[in-house]
C-alpha positions in Angstrom: 0.0 0.0 0.0 1.2 3.5 -0.7 0.6 6.8 1.2 -1.8 9.2 -0.6 -1.1 12.8 -1.0 -2.5 15.3 1.5 -5.3 16.1 -1.1 -6.4 12.5 -1.5 -9.8 11.7 0.0 -9.3 8.9 2.5 -12.0 6.7 3.8 -12.1 3.7 6.1 -14.0 0.7 4.8 -14.7 -2.6 6.6 -11.6 -4.1 5.0 -9.2 -1.2 5.5 -8.5 2.5 4.5 -8.7 3.6 0.9 -7.5 6.8 -0.7 -8.9 8.2 -4.0 -8.7 11.3 -6.2 -10.1 14.8 -6.3 -10.7 16.4 -9.7 -11.4 20.0 -8.9 -12.0 20.8 -12.6 -14.8 18.2 -12.9 -16.0 18.8 -9.4 -15.9 15.1 -8.3 -14.1 12.7 -5.9 -13.5 9.2 -6.9 -12.2 5.9 -5.7 -11.3 3.2 -8.3 -10.8 -0.5 -8.0 -12.0 -0.8 -4.4 -12.2 -4.5 -3.5 -15.5 -5.8 -2.2 -14.7 -9.5 -2.7 -11.7 -11.8 -2.6 -10.0 -13.6 -5.6 -12.4 -16.1 -7.2 -9.8 -18.2 -9.0 -8.7 -21.8 -8.7 -10.4 -23.8 -6.0 -12.8 -20.8 -5.4 -14.2 -20.9 -9.0 -18.0 -21.3 -9.2 -18.3 -20.8 -5.4 -20.2 -18.0 -3.8 -17.7 -15.1 -3.3 -16.0 -14.3 -0.1 -15.6 -10.7 1.3 -12.4 -8.9 0.4 -9.4 -9.8 2.6 -8.5 -7.0 5.0 -5.3 -5.0 4.5 -3.2 -2.7 6.7 -2.1 0.8 5.9 -3.9 2.9 3.2 -4.8 1.3 -0.1 -4.4 3.7 -3.0 -7.5 3.4 -5.2 -6.7 5.6 -8.1 -6.6 3.0 -10.9 -9.4 0.9 -12.2 -9.2 -2.8 -11.2 -9.1 -5.7 -13.6 -12.5 -6.6 -15.1 -13.8 -10.2 -15.2 -12.1 -12.4 -17.8 -13.7 -11.9 -21.1 -13.1 -12.0 -24.9 -11.9 -8.9 -26.7 -13.6 -9.6 -30.1 -10.5 -8.7 -32.0 -8.7 -10.4 -34.8 -6.7 -12.3 -32.1 -8.1 -14.6 -29.4 -6.6 -12.4 -26.6 -8.6 -12.6 -23.3 -9.0 -9.5 -21.1 -9.3 -9.4 -17.4 -8.5 -11.4 -14.3 -10.4 -13.7 -11.8 -9.4 -11.3 -9.0 -12.1 -9.0 -10.4 -14.5 -8.2 -7.6 -13.9 -4.4 -7.4 -16.1 -1.4 -7.6 -15.7 2.2 -8.4 -17.2 5.1 -6.5 -17.8 8.7 -7.7 -19.4 11.5 -5.8 -19.6 15.3 -6.0 -16.6 17.1 -4.5 -18.3 18.6 -1.5 -18.9 17.6 2.1 -22.6 16.7 1.7 -23.6 13.6 3.6 -26.5 11.2 3.2 -26.6 11.5 -0.6 -28.7 9.0 -2.4 -26.6 6.0 -3.5 -26.8 4.4 -7.0 -25.4 0.9 -7.5 -24.9 0.2 -11.2 -24.6 -3.2 -12.9 -23.1 -3.0 -16.4 -24.5 -4.8 -19.5 -22.7 -6.9 -22.1 -24.8 -10.0 -22.9 -23.5 -11.6 -19.6 -20.2 -12.1 -21.4 -18.3 -8.7 -21.6 -18.2 -5.3 -19.9 -16.8 -3.6 -16.9 -17.6 -1.1 -14.2 -15.4 1.5 -16.0 -16.6 1.6 -19.6 -16.3 5.2 -20.7 -20.1 5.8 -20.6 -20.4 4.2 -17.2 -17.7 6.1 -15.2 -20.4 8.3 -13.7 -18.5 11.6 -13.5 -21.3 13.7 -15.1 -24.0 11.5 -13.5 -22.8 11.8 -9.9 -22.2 15.5 -10.1 -25.3 16.6 -12.0 -27.7 14.3 -10.1 -26.1 14.7 -6.7 -25.5 11.1 -5.8 -22.9 8.7 -4.7 -22.4 6.4 -7.7 -21.1 2.9 -7.3 -20.3 0.8 -10.5 -19.7 -2.9 -9.9 -17.6 -5.6 -11.5 -18.8 -9.2 -11.3 -17.9 -12.5 -12.9 -19.0 -13.1 -16.5 -19.5 -15.9 -19.1 -18.5 -19.4 -18.1 -17.2 -18.2 -14.8 -20.2 -16.1 -13.8 -23.3 -17.2 -15.7 -23.1 -20.9 -16.3 -24.6 -23.4 -13.8 -21.9 -26.1 -13.2 -23.9 -27.9 -10.5 -24.5 -30.9 -12.8 -20.8 -31.8 -12.5 -20.1 -30.5 -9.0 -22.5 -30.0 -6.2 -20.3 -27.5 -4.4 -20.9 -24.9 -7.2 -23.5 -22.1 -7.0 -25.9 -21.8 -10.0 -25.1 -18.2 -10.9 -21.8 -16.9 -9.4 -22.4 -13.4 -10.8 -25.7 -13.0 -9.0 -23.9 -13.9 -5.7 -21.2 -11.3 -6.6 -23.9 -8.7 -7.0 -25.5 -9.6 -3.7 -22.1 -9.3 -2.0 -21.6 -5.9 -3.5 -25.0 -4.7 -2.1 -24.0 -5.9 1.3 -20.7 -4.0 0.9 -22.7 -0.9 0.1 -24.9 -1.2 3.1 -21.8 -1.6 5.3 -19.6 1.1 3.7 -21.5 3.7 1.7 -22.0 6.1 4.7 -18.3 6.6 4.9 -18.4 7.9 1.3 -21.3 10.3 2.1 -24.0 8.0 0.9 -27.3 7.1 2.6 -27.6 3.3 3.1 -31.3 3.8 3.6 -31.7 5.3 0.1 -30.0 2.9 -2.3 -31.2 2.5 -5.9 -30.0 -0.4 -8.1 -29.7 0.4 -11.7 -28.5 -1.3 -14.9 -28.9 -1.7 -18.6 -29.3 -4.8 -20.8 -27.8 -7.7 -18.9 -27.3 -5.3 -16.0 -31.0 -4.3 -16.3 -31.8 -8.0 -16.1 -29.6 -8.2 -13.0 -31.7 -5.4 -11.4 -35.0 -7.3 -12.0 -33.5 -10.6 -10.9 -32.2 -9.1 -7.7 -35.7 -7.8 -7.0 -36.9 -11.4 -6.9 -33.8 -13.0 -5.3 -33.8 -14.4 -1.8 -31.8 -12.5 0.8 -32.0 -9.1 -0.9 -34.7 -7.5 1.3 -33.7 -4.1 2.6 -30.5 -3.9 0.5 -32.0 -1.4 -1.9 -35.0 0.9 -2.0 -35.6 1.7 -5.7 -34.7 0.2 -9.0 -34.0 1.3 -12.6 -34.0 -1.4 -15.3 -33.1 -0.2 -18.8 -33.6 -2.7 -21.7 -33.6 -5.8 -19.5 -33.7 -9.1 -21.3 -35.9 -10.7 -18.7 -36.8 -13.8 -20.7 -33.2 -14.8 -20.9 -33.2 -16.9 -17.8 -31.7 -20.4 -17.9 -33.9 -23.4 -17.3 -32.4 -26.5 -15.8 -32.4 -28.0 -19.4 -30.4 -25.1 -20.8 -27.8 -25.1 -18.0 -27.2 -28.8 -18.3 -27.0 -28.7 -22.1 -24.5 -25.8 -22.0 -22.4 -27.5 -19.4 -22.1 -30.6 -21.6 -21.2 -28.5 -24.6 -18.5 -26.7 -22.6 -16.9 -30.1 -21.7 -17.0 -30.9 -25.4 -15.3 -27.7 -26.4 -12.7 -28.2 -23.7 -12.0 -31.7 -25.1 -13.0 -33.3 -21.7 -15.1 -36.4 -21.0 -18.8 -36.0 -20.3 -17.9 -37.6 -16.9 -15.3 -34.9 -16.1 -15.5 -33.4 -12.6 -15.6 -29.8 -11.6 -12.1 -30.1 -10.0 -10.7 -30.6 -13.5 -12.3 -27.3 -14.7 -10.9 -25.5 -11.7 -7.4 -26.5 -12.7 -7.6 -25.0 -16.2 -6.5 -21.6 -17.2 -9.3 -19.0 -17.1 -8.4 -17.8 -20.7 -9.0 -21.3 -22.0 -12.5 -21.4 -20.3 -13.4 -18.1 -21.9 -12.3 -19.2 -25.3 -14.2 -22.4 -25.0 -17.3 -20.4 -24.0 -17.0 -18.2 -27.0 -16.5 -21.2 -29.3 -19.7 -22.9 -28.1 -21.6 -19.7 -28.3 -20.8 -18.9 -31.9 -20.7 -22.5 -33.2 -23.5 -24.0 -31.2 -26.2 -22.9 -33.6 -28.5 -22.0 -30.8 -28.5 -18.2 -30.8 -31.3 -18.1 -33.4 -33.5 -20.1 -31.0 -32.8 -17.4 -28.3 -30.7 -19.9 -26.4 -27.8 -17.9 -25.1 -25.0 -19.8 -23.5 -25.0 -17.6 -20.5 -27.7 -16.3 -18.2 -28.9 -16.5 -14.6 -30.3 -19.9 -13.7 -33.4 -20.7 -11.6 -31.9 -22.8 -8.8 -34.7 -23.0 -6.3 -32.5 -21.3 -3.7 -31.4 -17.8 -4.6 -33.8 -17.7 -7.5 -36.9 -19.6 -6.4 -38.6 -19.2 -9.7 -38.3 -17.4 -13.0 -38.1 -13.7 -12.2 -41.0 -12.9 -14.5 -43.1 -15.6 -12.7 -42.2 -14.0 -9.4 -43.3 -10.6 -10.7 -46.6 -12.0 -11.9 -47.2 -13.6 -8.5 -46.3 -10.4 -6.7 -43.3 -12.0 -5.0 -40.7 -9.3 -5.9 -39.6 -6.6 -3.6 -42.2 -3.7 -3.7 -39.8 -0.9 -4.4 -40.4 2.0 -6.8 -39.3 1.0 -10.4 -38.4 2.9 -13.6 -38.3 0.4 -16.5 -38.3 0.7 -20.3 -36.8 -0.1 -23.6 -35.5 1.6 -26.8 -37.6 1.9 -29.9 -35.2 0.0 -32.1 -33.4 -2.5 -29.8 -32.7 -5.1 -32.4 -32.6 -3.0 -35.6 -29.6 -5.1 -36.7 -32.2 -7.9 -37.3 -33.2 -6.1 -40.5 -30.0 -7.4 -42.1 -29.9 -11.0 -40.9 -32.0 -12.7 -43.6 -32.5 -11.7 -47.2 -35.6 -13.8 -47.9 -39.1 -13.4 -46.5 -39.5 -17.2 -46.1 -36.4 -17.5 -44.0 -37.5 -14.7 -41.7 -40.9 -16.3 -41.1 -39.3 -19.7 -40.4 -36.8 -18.3 -38.0 -39.4 -16.4 -36.1 -41.6 -19.4 -35.8 -38.6 -21.5 -34.6 -37.5 -19.3 -31.8 -41.1 -18.7 -30.6 -42.0 -22.3 -30.6 -39.0 -23.2 -28.4 -40.9 -21.4 -25.6 -44.5 -22.0 -26.5 -45.4 -24.2 -29.5 -49.1 -23.5 -29.0 -48.9 -19.8 -28.6 -46.3 -19.0 -31.3 -48.9 -18.6 -34.1 -50.9 -15.8 -32.4 -47.7 -13.8 -31.7 -46.4 -14.3 -35.2 -49.7 -13.1 -36.7 -49.4 -9.9 -34.7 -46.2 -9.2 -36.7 -47.7 -10.0 -40.1 -45.7 -13.3 -40.0 -42.5 -11.2 -39.7 -42.2 -11.2 -43.5 -40.8 -7.7 -43.7 -37.4 -6.8 -42.4 -38.9 -4.2 -40.1 -41.4 -6.6 -38.6 -38.8 -9.3 -38.1 -36.5 -6.9 -36.3 -39.4 -5.7 -34.2 -40.4 -9.2 -33.3 -36.8 -10.1 -32.3 -36.5 -6.9 -30.2 -39.9 -7.5 -28.5 -39.3 -11.1 -27.7 -36.0 -10.3 -26.0 -36.7 -6.9 -24.5 -40.1 -5.2 -24.8 -42.6 -8.0 -24.2 -41.2 -9.3 -20.9 -40.5 -5.7 -19.8 -44.2 -4.8 -20.3 -45.3 -7.9 -18.5 -43.0 -7.1 -15.5 -44.1 -3.4 -15.4 -47.7 -4.4 -15.6 -47.4 -6.9 -12.7 -45.2 -4.6 -10.6 -47.6 -1.7 -11.0 -50.1 -3.5 -8.8 -47.9 -3.6 -5.8 -45.5 -0.6 -6.1 -45.1 2.7 -8.0 -43.9 2.0 -11.5 -43.0 4.2 -14.4 -42.4 3.0 -18.0 -40.6 4.7 -20.8 -39.6 4.2 -24.5 -36.4 5.9 -25.8 -37.0 7.1 -29.3 -34.1 9.6 -29.8 -31.5 8.6 -32.3 -28.6 10.6 -33.8 -28.8 11.4 -37.5 -26.1 8.8 -38.3 -28.1 6.0 -36.8 -31.2 7.0 -38.6 -29.4 7.1 -41.9 -28.0 3.6 -41.3 -31.5 2.3 -40.6 -30.6 1.5 -37.0 -32.6 4.2 -35.1 -32.7 4.2 -31.3 -30.8 0.9 -31.1 -29.7 -1.0 -28.0 -27.5 1.0 -25.6 -28.1 4.3 -27.3 -30.0 5.7 -24.3 -27.0 5.4 -22.0 -25.5 8.5 -23.6 -28.5 10.5 -22.5 -28.9 9.1 -19.0 -25.2 9.6 -18.2 -24.9 12.9 -20.1 -22.1 11.5 -22.3 -23.0 12.0 -26.0 -20.4 9.9 -27.6 -19.3 7.4 -24.9 -21.7 4.5 -25.3 -21.1 1.7 -27.9 -24.0 2.9 -30.0 -23.1 6.5 -29.3 -19.7 6.2 -31.0 -21.6 6.2 -34.3 -23.1 9.5 -33.5 -19.8 11.2 -34.1 -20.6 10.9 -37.8 -23.9 12.6 -37.8 -26.0 15.4 -36.2 -26.9 15.4 -32.6 -29.7 18.0 -32.7 -31.9 17.7 -29.7 -29.5 15.5 -27.6 -28.8 18.1 -24.9 -32.5 18.6 -24.4 -33.2 14.8 -24.2 -30.3 14.2 -21.8 -31.3 17.1 -19.5 -35.0 15.9 -19.5 -34.0 12.3 -18.7 -31.5 13.3 -16.0 -34.1 15.6 -14.3 -36.5 12.6 -14.0 -33.8 10.2 -12.9 -32.6 12.8 -10.3 -36.1 13.2 -8.9 -36.5 9.4 -8.7 -33.1 8.9 -7.0 -33.8 11.6 -4.4 -37.5 11.4 -3.9 -38.6 8.0 -5.0 -40.5 9.2 -8.0 -39.9 11.1 -11.3 -41.1 14.6 -11.9 -44.9 15.1 -12.0 -44.9 15.3 -15.8 -44.3 11.5 -15.9 -47.5 9.6 -14.7 -47.3 6.2 -13.1 -47.8 3.2 -15.3 -51.1 1.5 -14.5 -52.9 -1.4 -16.2 -55.9 0.7 -17.0 -54.0 3.3 -19.0 -50.4 2.1 -19.5 -49.1 5.7 -19.8 -45.5 5.5 -21.3 -43.1 8.4 -21.4 -41.5 8.7 -24.8 -38.0 10.3 -24.7 -37.3 12.1 -28.0 -36.4 15.6 -29.2 -39.9 16.4 -28.2 -41.0 14.2 -25.2 -44.5 12.9 -25.2 -46.8 10.4 -23.5 -48.4 7.4 -25.2 -51.2 5.3 -23.8 -50.7 1.5 -24.2 -48.2 1.6 -27.1 -48.5 -1.3 -29.5 -51.6 -2.5 -27.8 -52.4 -5.3 -30.3 -49.0 -6.8 -30.0 -49.0 -6.5 -26.2 -52.2 -8.5 -26.0 -50.7 -11.2 -28.3 -47.8 -11.6 -25.9 -50.0 -11.7 -22.8 -51.0 -15.3 -23.5 -47.6 -16.4 -24.7 -45.5 -18.6 -22.2 -42.1 -17.0 -22.2 -40.7 -18.4 -18.9 -39.7 -21.9 -19.8 -37.2 -22.3 -22.7 -37.3 -25.9 -23.9 -41.0 -26.6 -24.0 -40.7 -26.9 -27.7 -37.6 -29.1 -27.6 -39.0 -32.3 -26.1 -36.2 -34.4 -27.7 -33.6 -32.3 -25.8 -35.3 -32.4 -22.4 -36.0 -36.1 -22.8 -32.3 -36.7 -23.5 -31.4 -34.7 -20.4 -34.0 -36.6 -18.3 -35.9 -33.4 -17.4 -39.5 -32.2 -17.3 -40.0 -28.6 -18.2 -42.5 -26.9 -15.9 -43.7 -23.4 -16.8 -42.1 -20.7 -14.7 -40.2 -23.0 -12.4 -37.3 -24.1 -14.6 
């Protein structure tokens, strides 16, 4: 450990003292790479995490910690990150205010990639303008975080990443007051896979009282692994590692983490399952931390009754316009991925999208299946037990409109965080006009700020209720819509989207499993 300068903000945590940075020009204080959990490598792989080991002296937290091991998607097979990855980053305004609302942010990245310190997620503008203590969390990913290995080792936990997130929330309760945050006013927030984490934590056992509000942006809530999926992907992983089907978990723990990540990528891209919405990696319903599918828990009213902002983007899966060239292939693909969940209900949903014959309707169906439809179901259910506000993000930079991508996945992050070019989608905005962005960002941040401080957005955004379904539309000119896409919503209401595998009886029979709606 090193001694900080006299100007460094120094705080005592439960594991030891940490020093950070003051940026007077930006008006913030920050602490980077603060450990909340111990190393997860070797014999500790696939276990629930342990709290960070204590240290003596003052730990200088001025550099971001290593993210979880993950692919780089470059022309090489280089792997980024380290298994000693359970760190978080904290940003707050540079003042002496205490009892500020705390925001705990979980990053997205398809459960495979991402980190707490992606440029758009560093939170400098967000913490200063919204007056909060912002905490961004790293957690395990891919094979190491979102693959249930219990079928080859009963000492594993089903979803290590979810346990990491739970440990981070306990750390916040124990430590955030020392950074000027209020442990009684914690909001969990995330986008994409991170938004899914938010909704999953709302239904998980042992999270009561750890947070008091939630913001879920573009959550893929239907992407929850059934027992059939987790067993299938574990078998495929053994195959891609060239191991016997009878291999034990101890053998996996002896392998290099980079080899596990590469094997996970190989089975994801070569498995032929993505077009059946069967991602390799996702949280698993284990009957313990997750008693049932989160969407089932929402519809039963079993989730924590905290205020919730939830929504999606208008063109989440606009890339889908370019997947298939022929109408017949689009229709067949749509029927295939719908039937995997609900063979009997697929036809009615497909009819609502004109059989997905056009590129636009196919992309819309894909986006709605992954993001919008389960989000509407969750919002509708949650609105009966707690205040709920729903949005749709329509704003798109001119470049994205010209490319036919529109308000694609992740583009709203630039507005929420007040960083116009920092998100993955936002990088394309450098090549086109950004007229109206400042107004959209200020409008969104004003609602988010009100929610984080007071538990509700500004009065101009009415609550989402089943009798009106008022939805805030964020665009250059904000507006309210009542029950957007009502016909399609009604088609999805009868569709069973909580048990992947009901349309794959040959697979579930091979695995010796019975798929039960909502419990797998």
